[in-house]
N, C-alpha and C positions, 0 to 999 in steps of 0.2 A: 419408376417413383412417381411419389405425391407428393402433394404440393405442401409440406412441408419441406424436404427437400430441393424442392425447383425454385422456391423464390420463399422463405422466410418471416420476408417485411410478409408477406396477401397474406402468408399463414395467417402471420400475426391477426391484420386486419380481423382477419373472417373468423379466425377463436376471438375476442373482442366482437365481436356481434354476435355470436351468436352465445355467449358468456347476457348479455344486455337482451337477448331474445331467450329467455330461457332457455333455450335450446342446449340443455346439456346435456340431452343422448346424445347430439350431435357430435363436440368435442373430442379434439383430439388428447385427448387427457392421456395416454405416456407422454406424450412430448412436449406436455405443458405442463407437467410434470418436475422435467429438463430443465426448460428454458427459468424456472420459479428456486433449480436449484444453480442454475451457473451464476442467476443473480448476483446470490449471499455468494459463492466463493469470488463473481466480478469481480463486486465489493473487497474480498478476502487486498484482490488483487494492488488492489489499488492501496491502498491500507500499506502491506510491502515494501510494495513496490517508494513509493512514501518514506515510512520509516528506513528503506536502501540507501532513498540523497539526502534525508536527513542529517546517515550513520554518515556516509560520506564527508559530506563538510563538512560534516565537528574532526573526524577524526582530518580532512583533511585543514583546521584550523587547528590543531593541533598538532604536526605533526610538521606543515608550514607557515609558522606564524612570521614568517617576512612575507610570505605572500597574500592572509590575510587581506581580505579590502571589501567595499561595501555591497561585490556584488553576490563571495560567501551569507554573506552575512544578512541579507534580504532574503536566499535562498534560505537559509537557515530558518527565518520569520515566515518567511512564507510553510514551509514546509509545515513545520508545527501553524500553522491557524491551517491547514487543509484537513491535518490530522486532527486533531480539536473537532474543525465541523465534519469530518465521518464519524468523529467516536459521538457525539451530539447527533447525529441521524442515524445512527445505525448504534447502540449503548452496548448492541449483541456481540458487536466488534472489541470490543475490551476484554475481554480474556484472551485474545491472541499477543497483547504483550505480556503475557503473565506466560505463556504456553511459550515453557523452553528451544521443541522443535522447532520454532515455526522464528523463534528471535534467533534462532541460532540458520536460518535460515538466509534472513532480511542480510543478519551478519555481515554472513558469507558473498549476499551481496553489495552489500556494499566497502566491502575492505578489497572484490574485484574491482569493483566503480576506483576504489582511493588511490588502489597501485595501479589503473588502466589514467588515472590522467594523472596522477603525481610523479611515474618511474619509481616511486623509493617501494619498497616489499615489505618494512619495520614493523605492520600495525599488527596487536595485540591477537592470538585466536581468536580469543573472544569477548564482549563488548565488557571494559571495565565502568561505562557504566552502569546507577540503576537509570530503564529505562524512566517510567517515573519519576522520578525523586529528583534526577540532571538531564536527561535528555528531552522530557521536555514541559521543567519549567523553563518559562516565556526568554528572561533572561540570563539563562544558564551559557552556561560556554564555557571549556579547557582546556586544562593550561597549556600552553607548551611543550615537550618538553626533551626540543632541543637543550 
């Protein structure tokens, strides 16, 4: 078992020390490359998670107008701000918002969350809203559907 498998934190500290010391021949290149790739995947997962929470709350807003409240509105605003921040920090994530496969996955998560939280099973198969023009617009909220 190597240092990477025994204690990833100790391994990371050692790799950073070796990099700073210019000891490139001692670096664990394969694991470093994997960790760098994982950073990007982690950022993508975070964006997908925040988008799913946002979409689920927009669904609840639309389909349960009688239950609307400050908590839902605050969650919607907070998720929009977090998404905007993530996109500002990592502009390379922005194309994900236009990627059909990614949006389908995020929509499926949002619908599953909305079903679990509402008990309703009447949500559309595909997202009916434009992500950039509606979902992420600071003041937009869907109208009641009932």
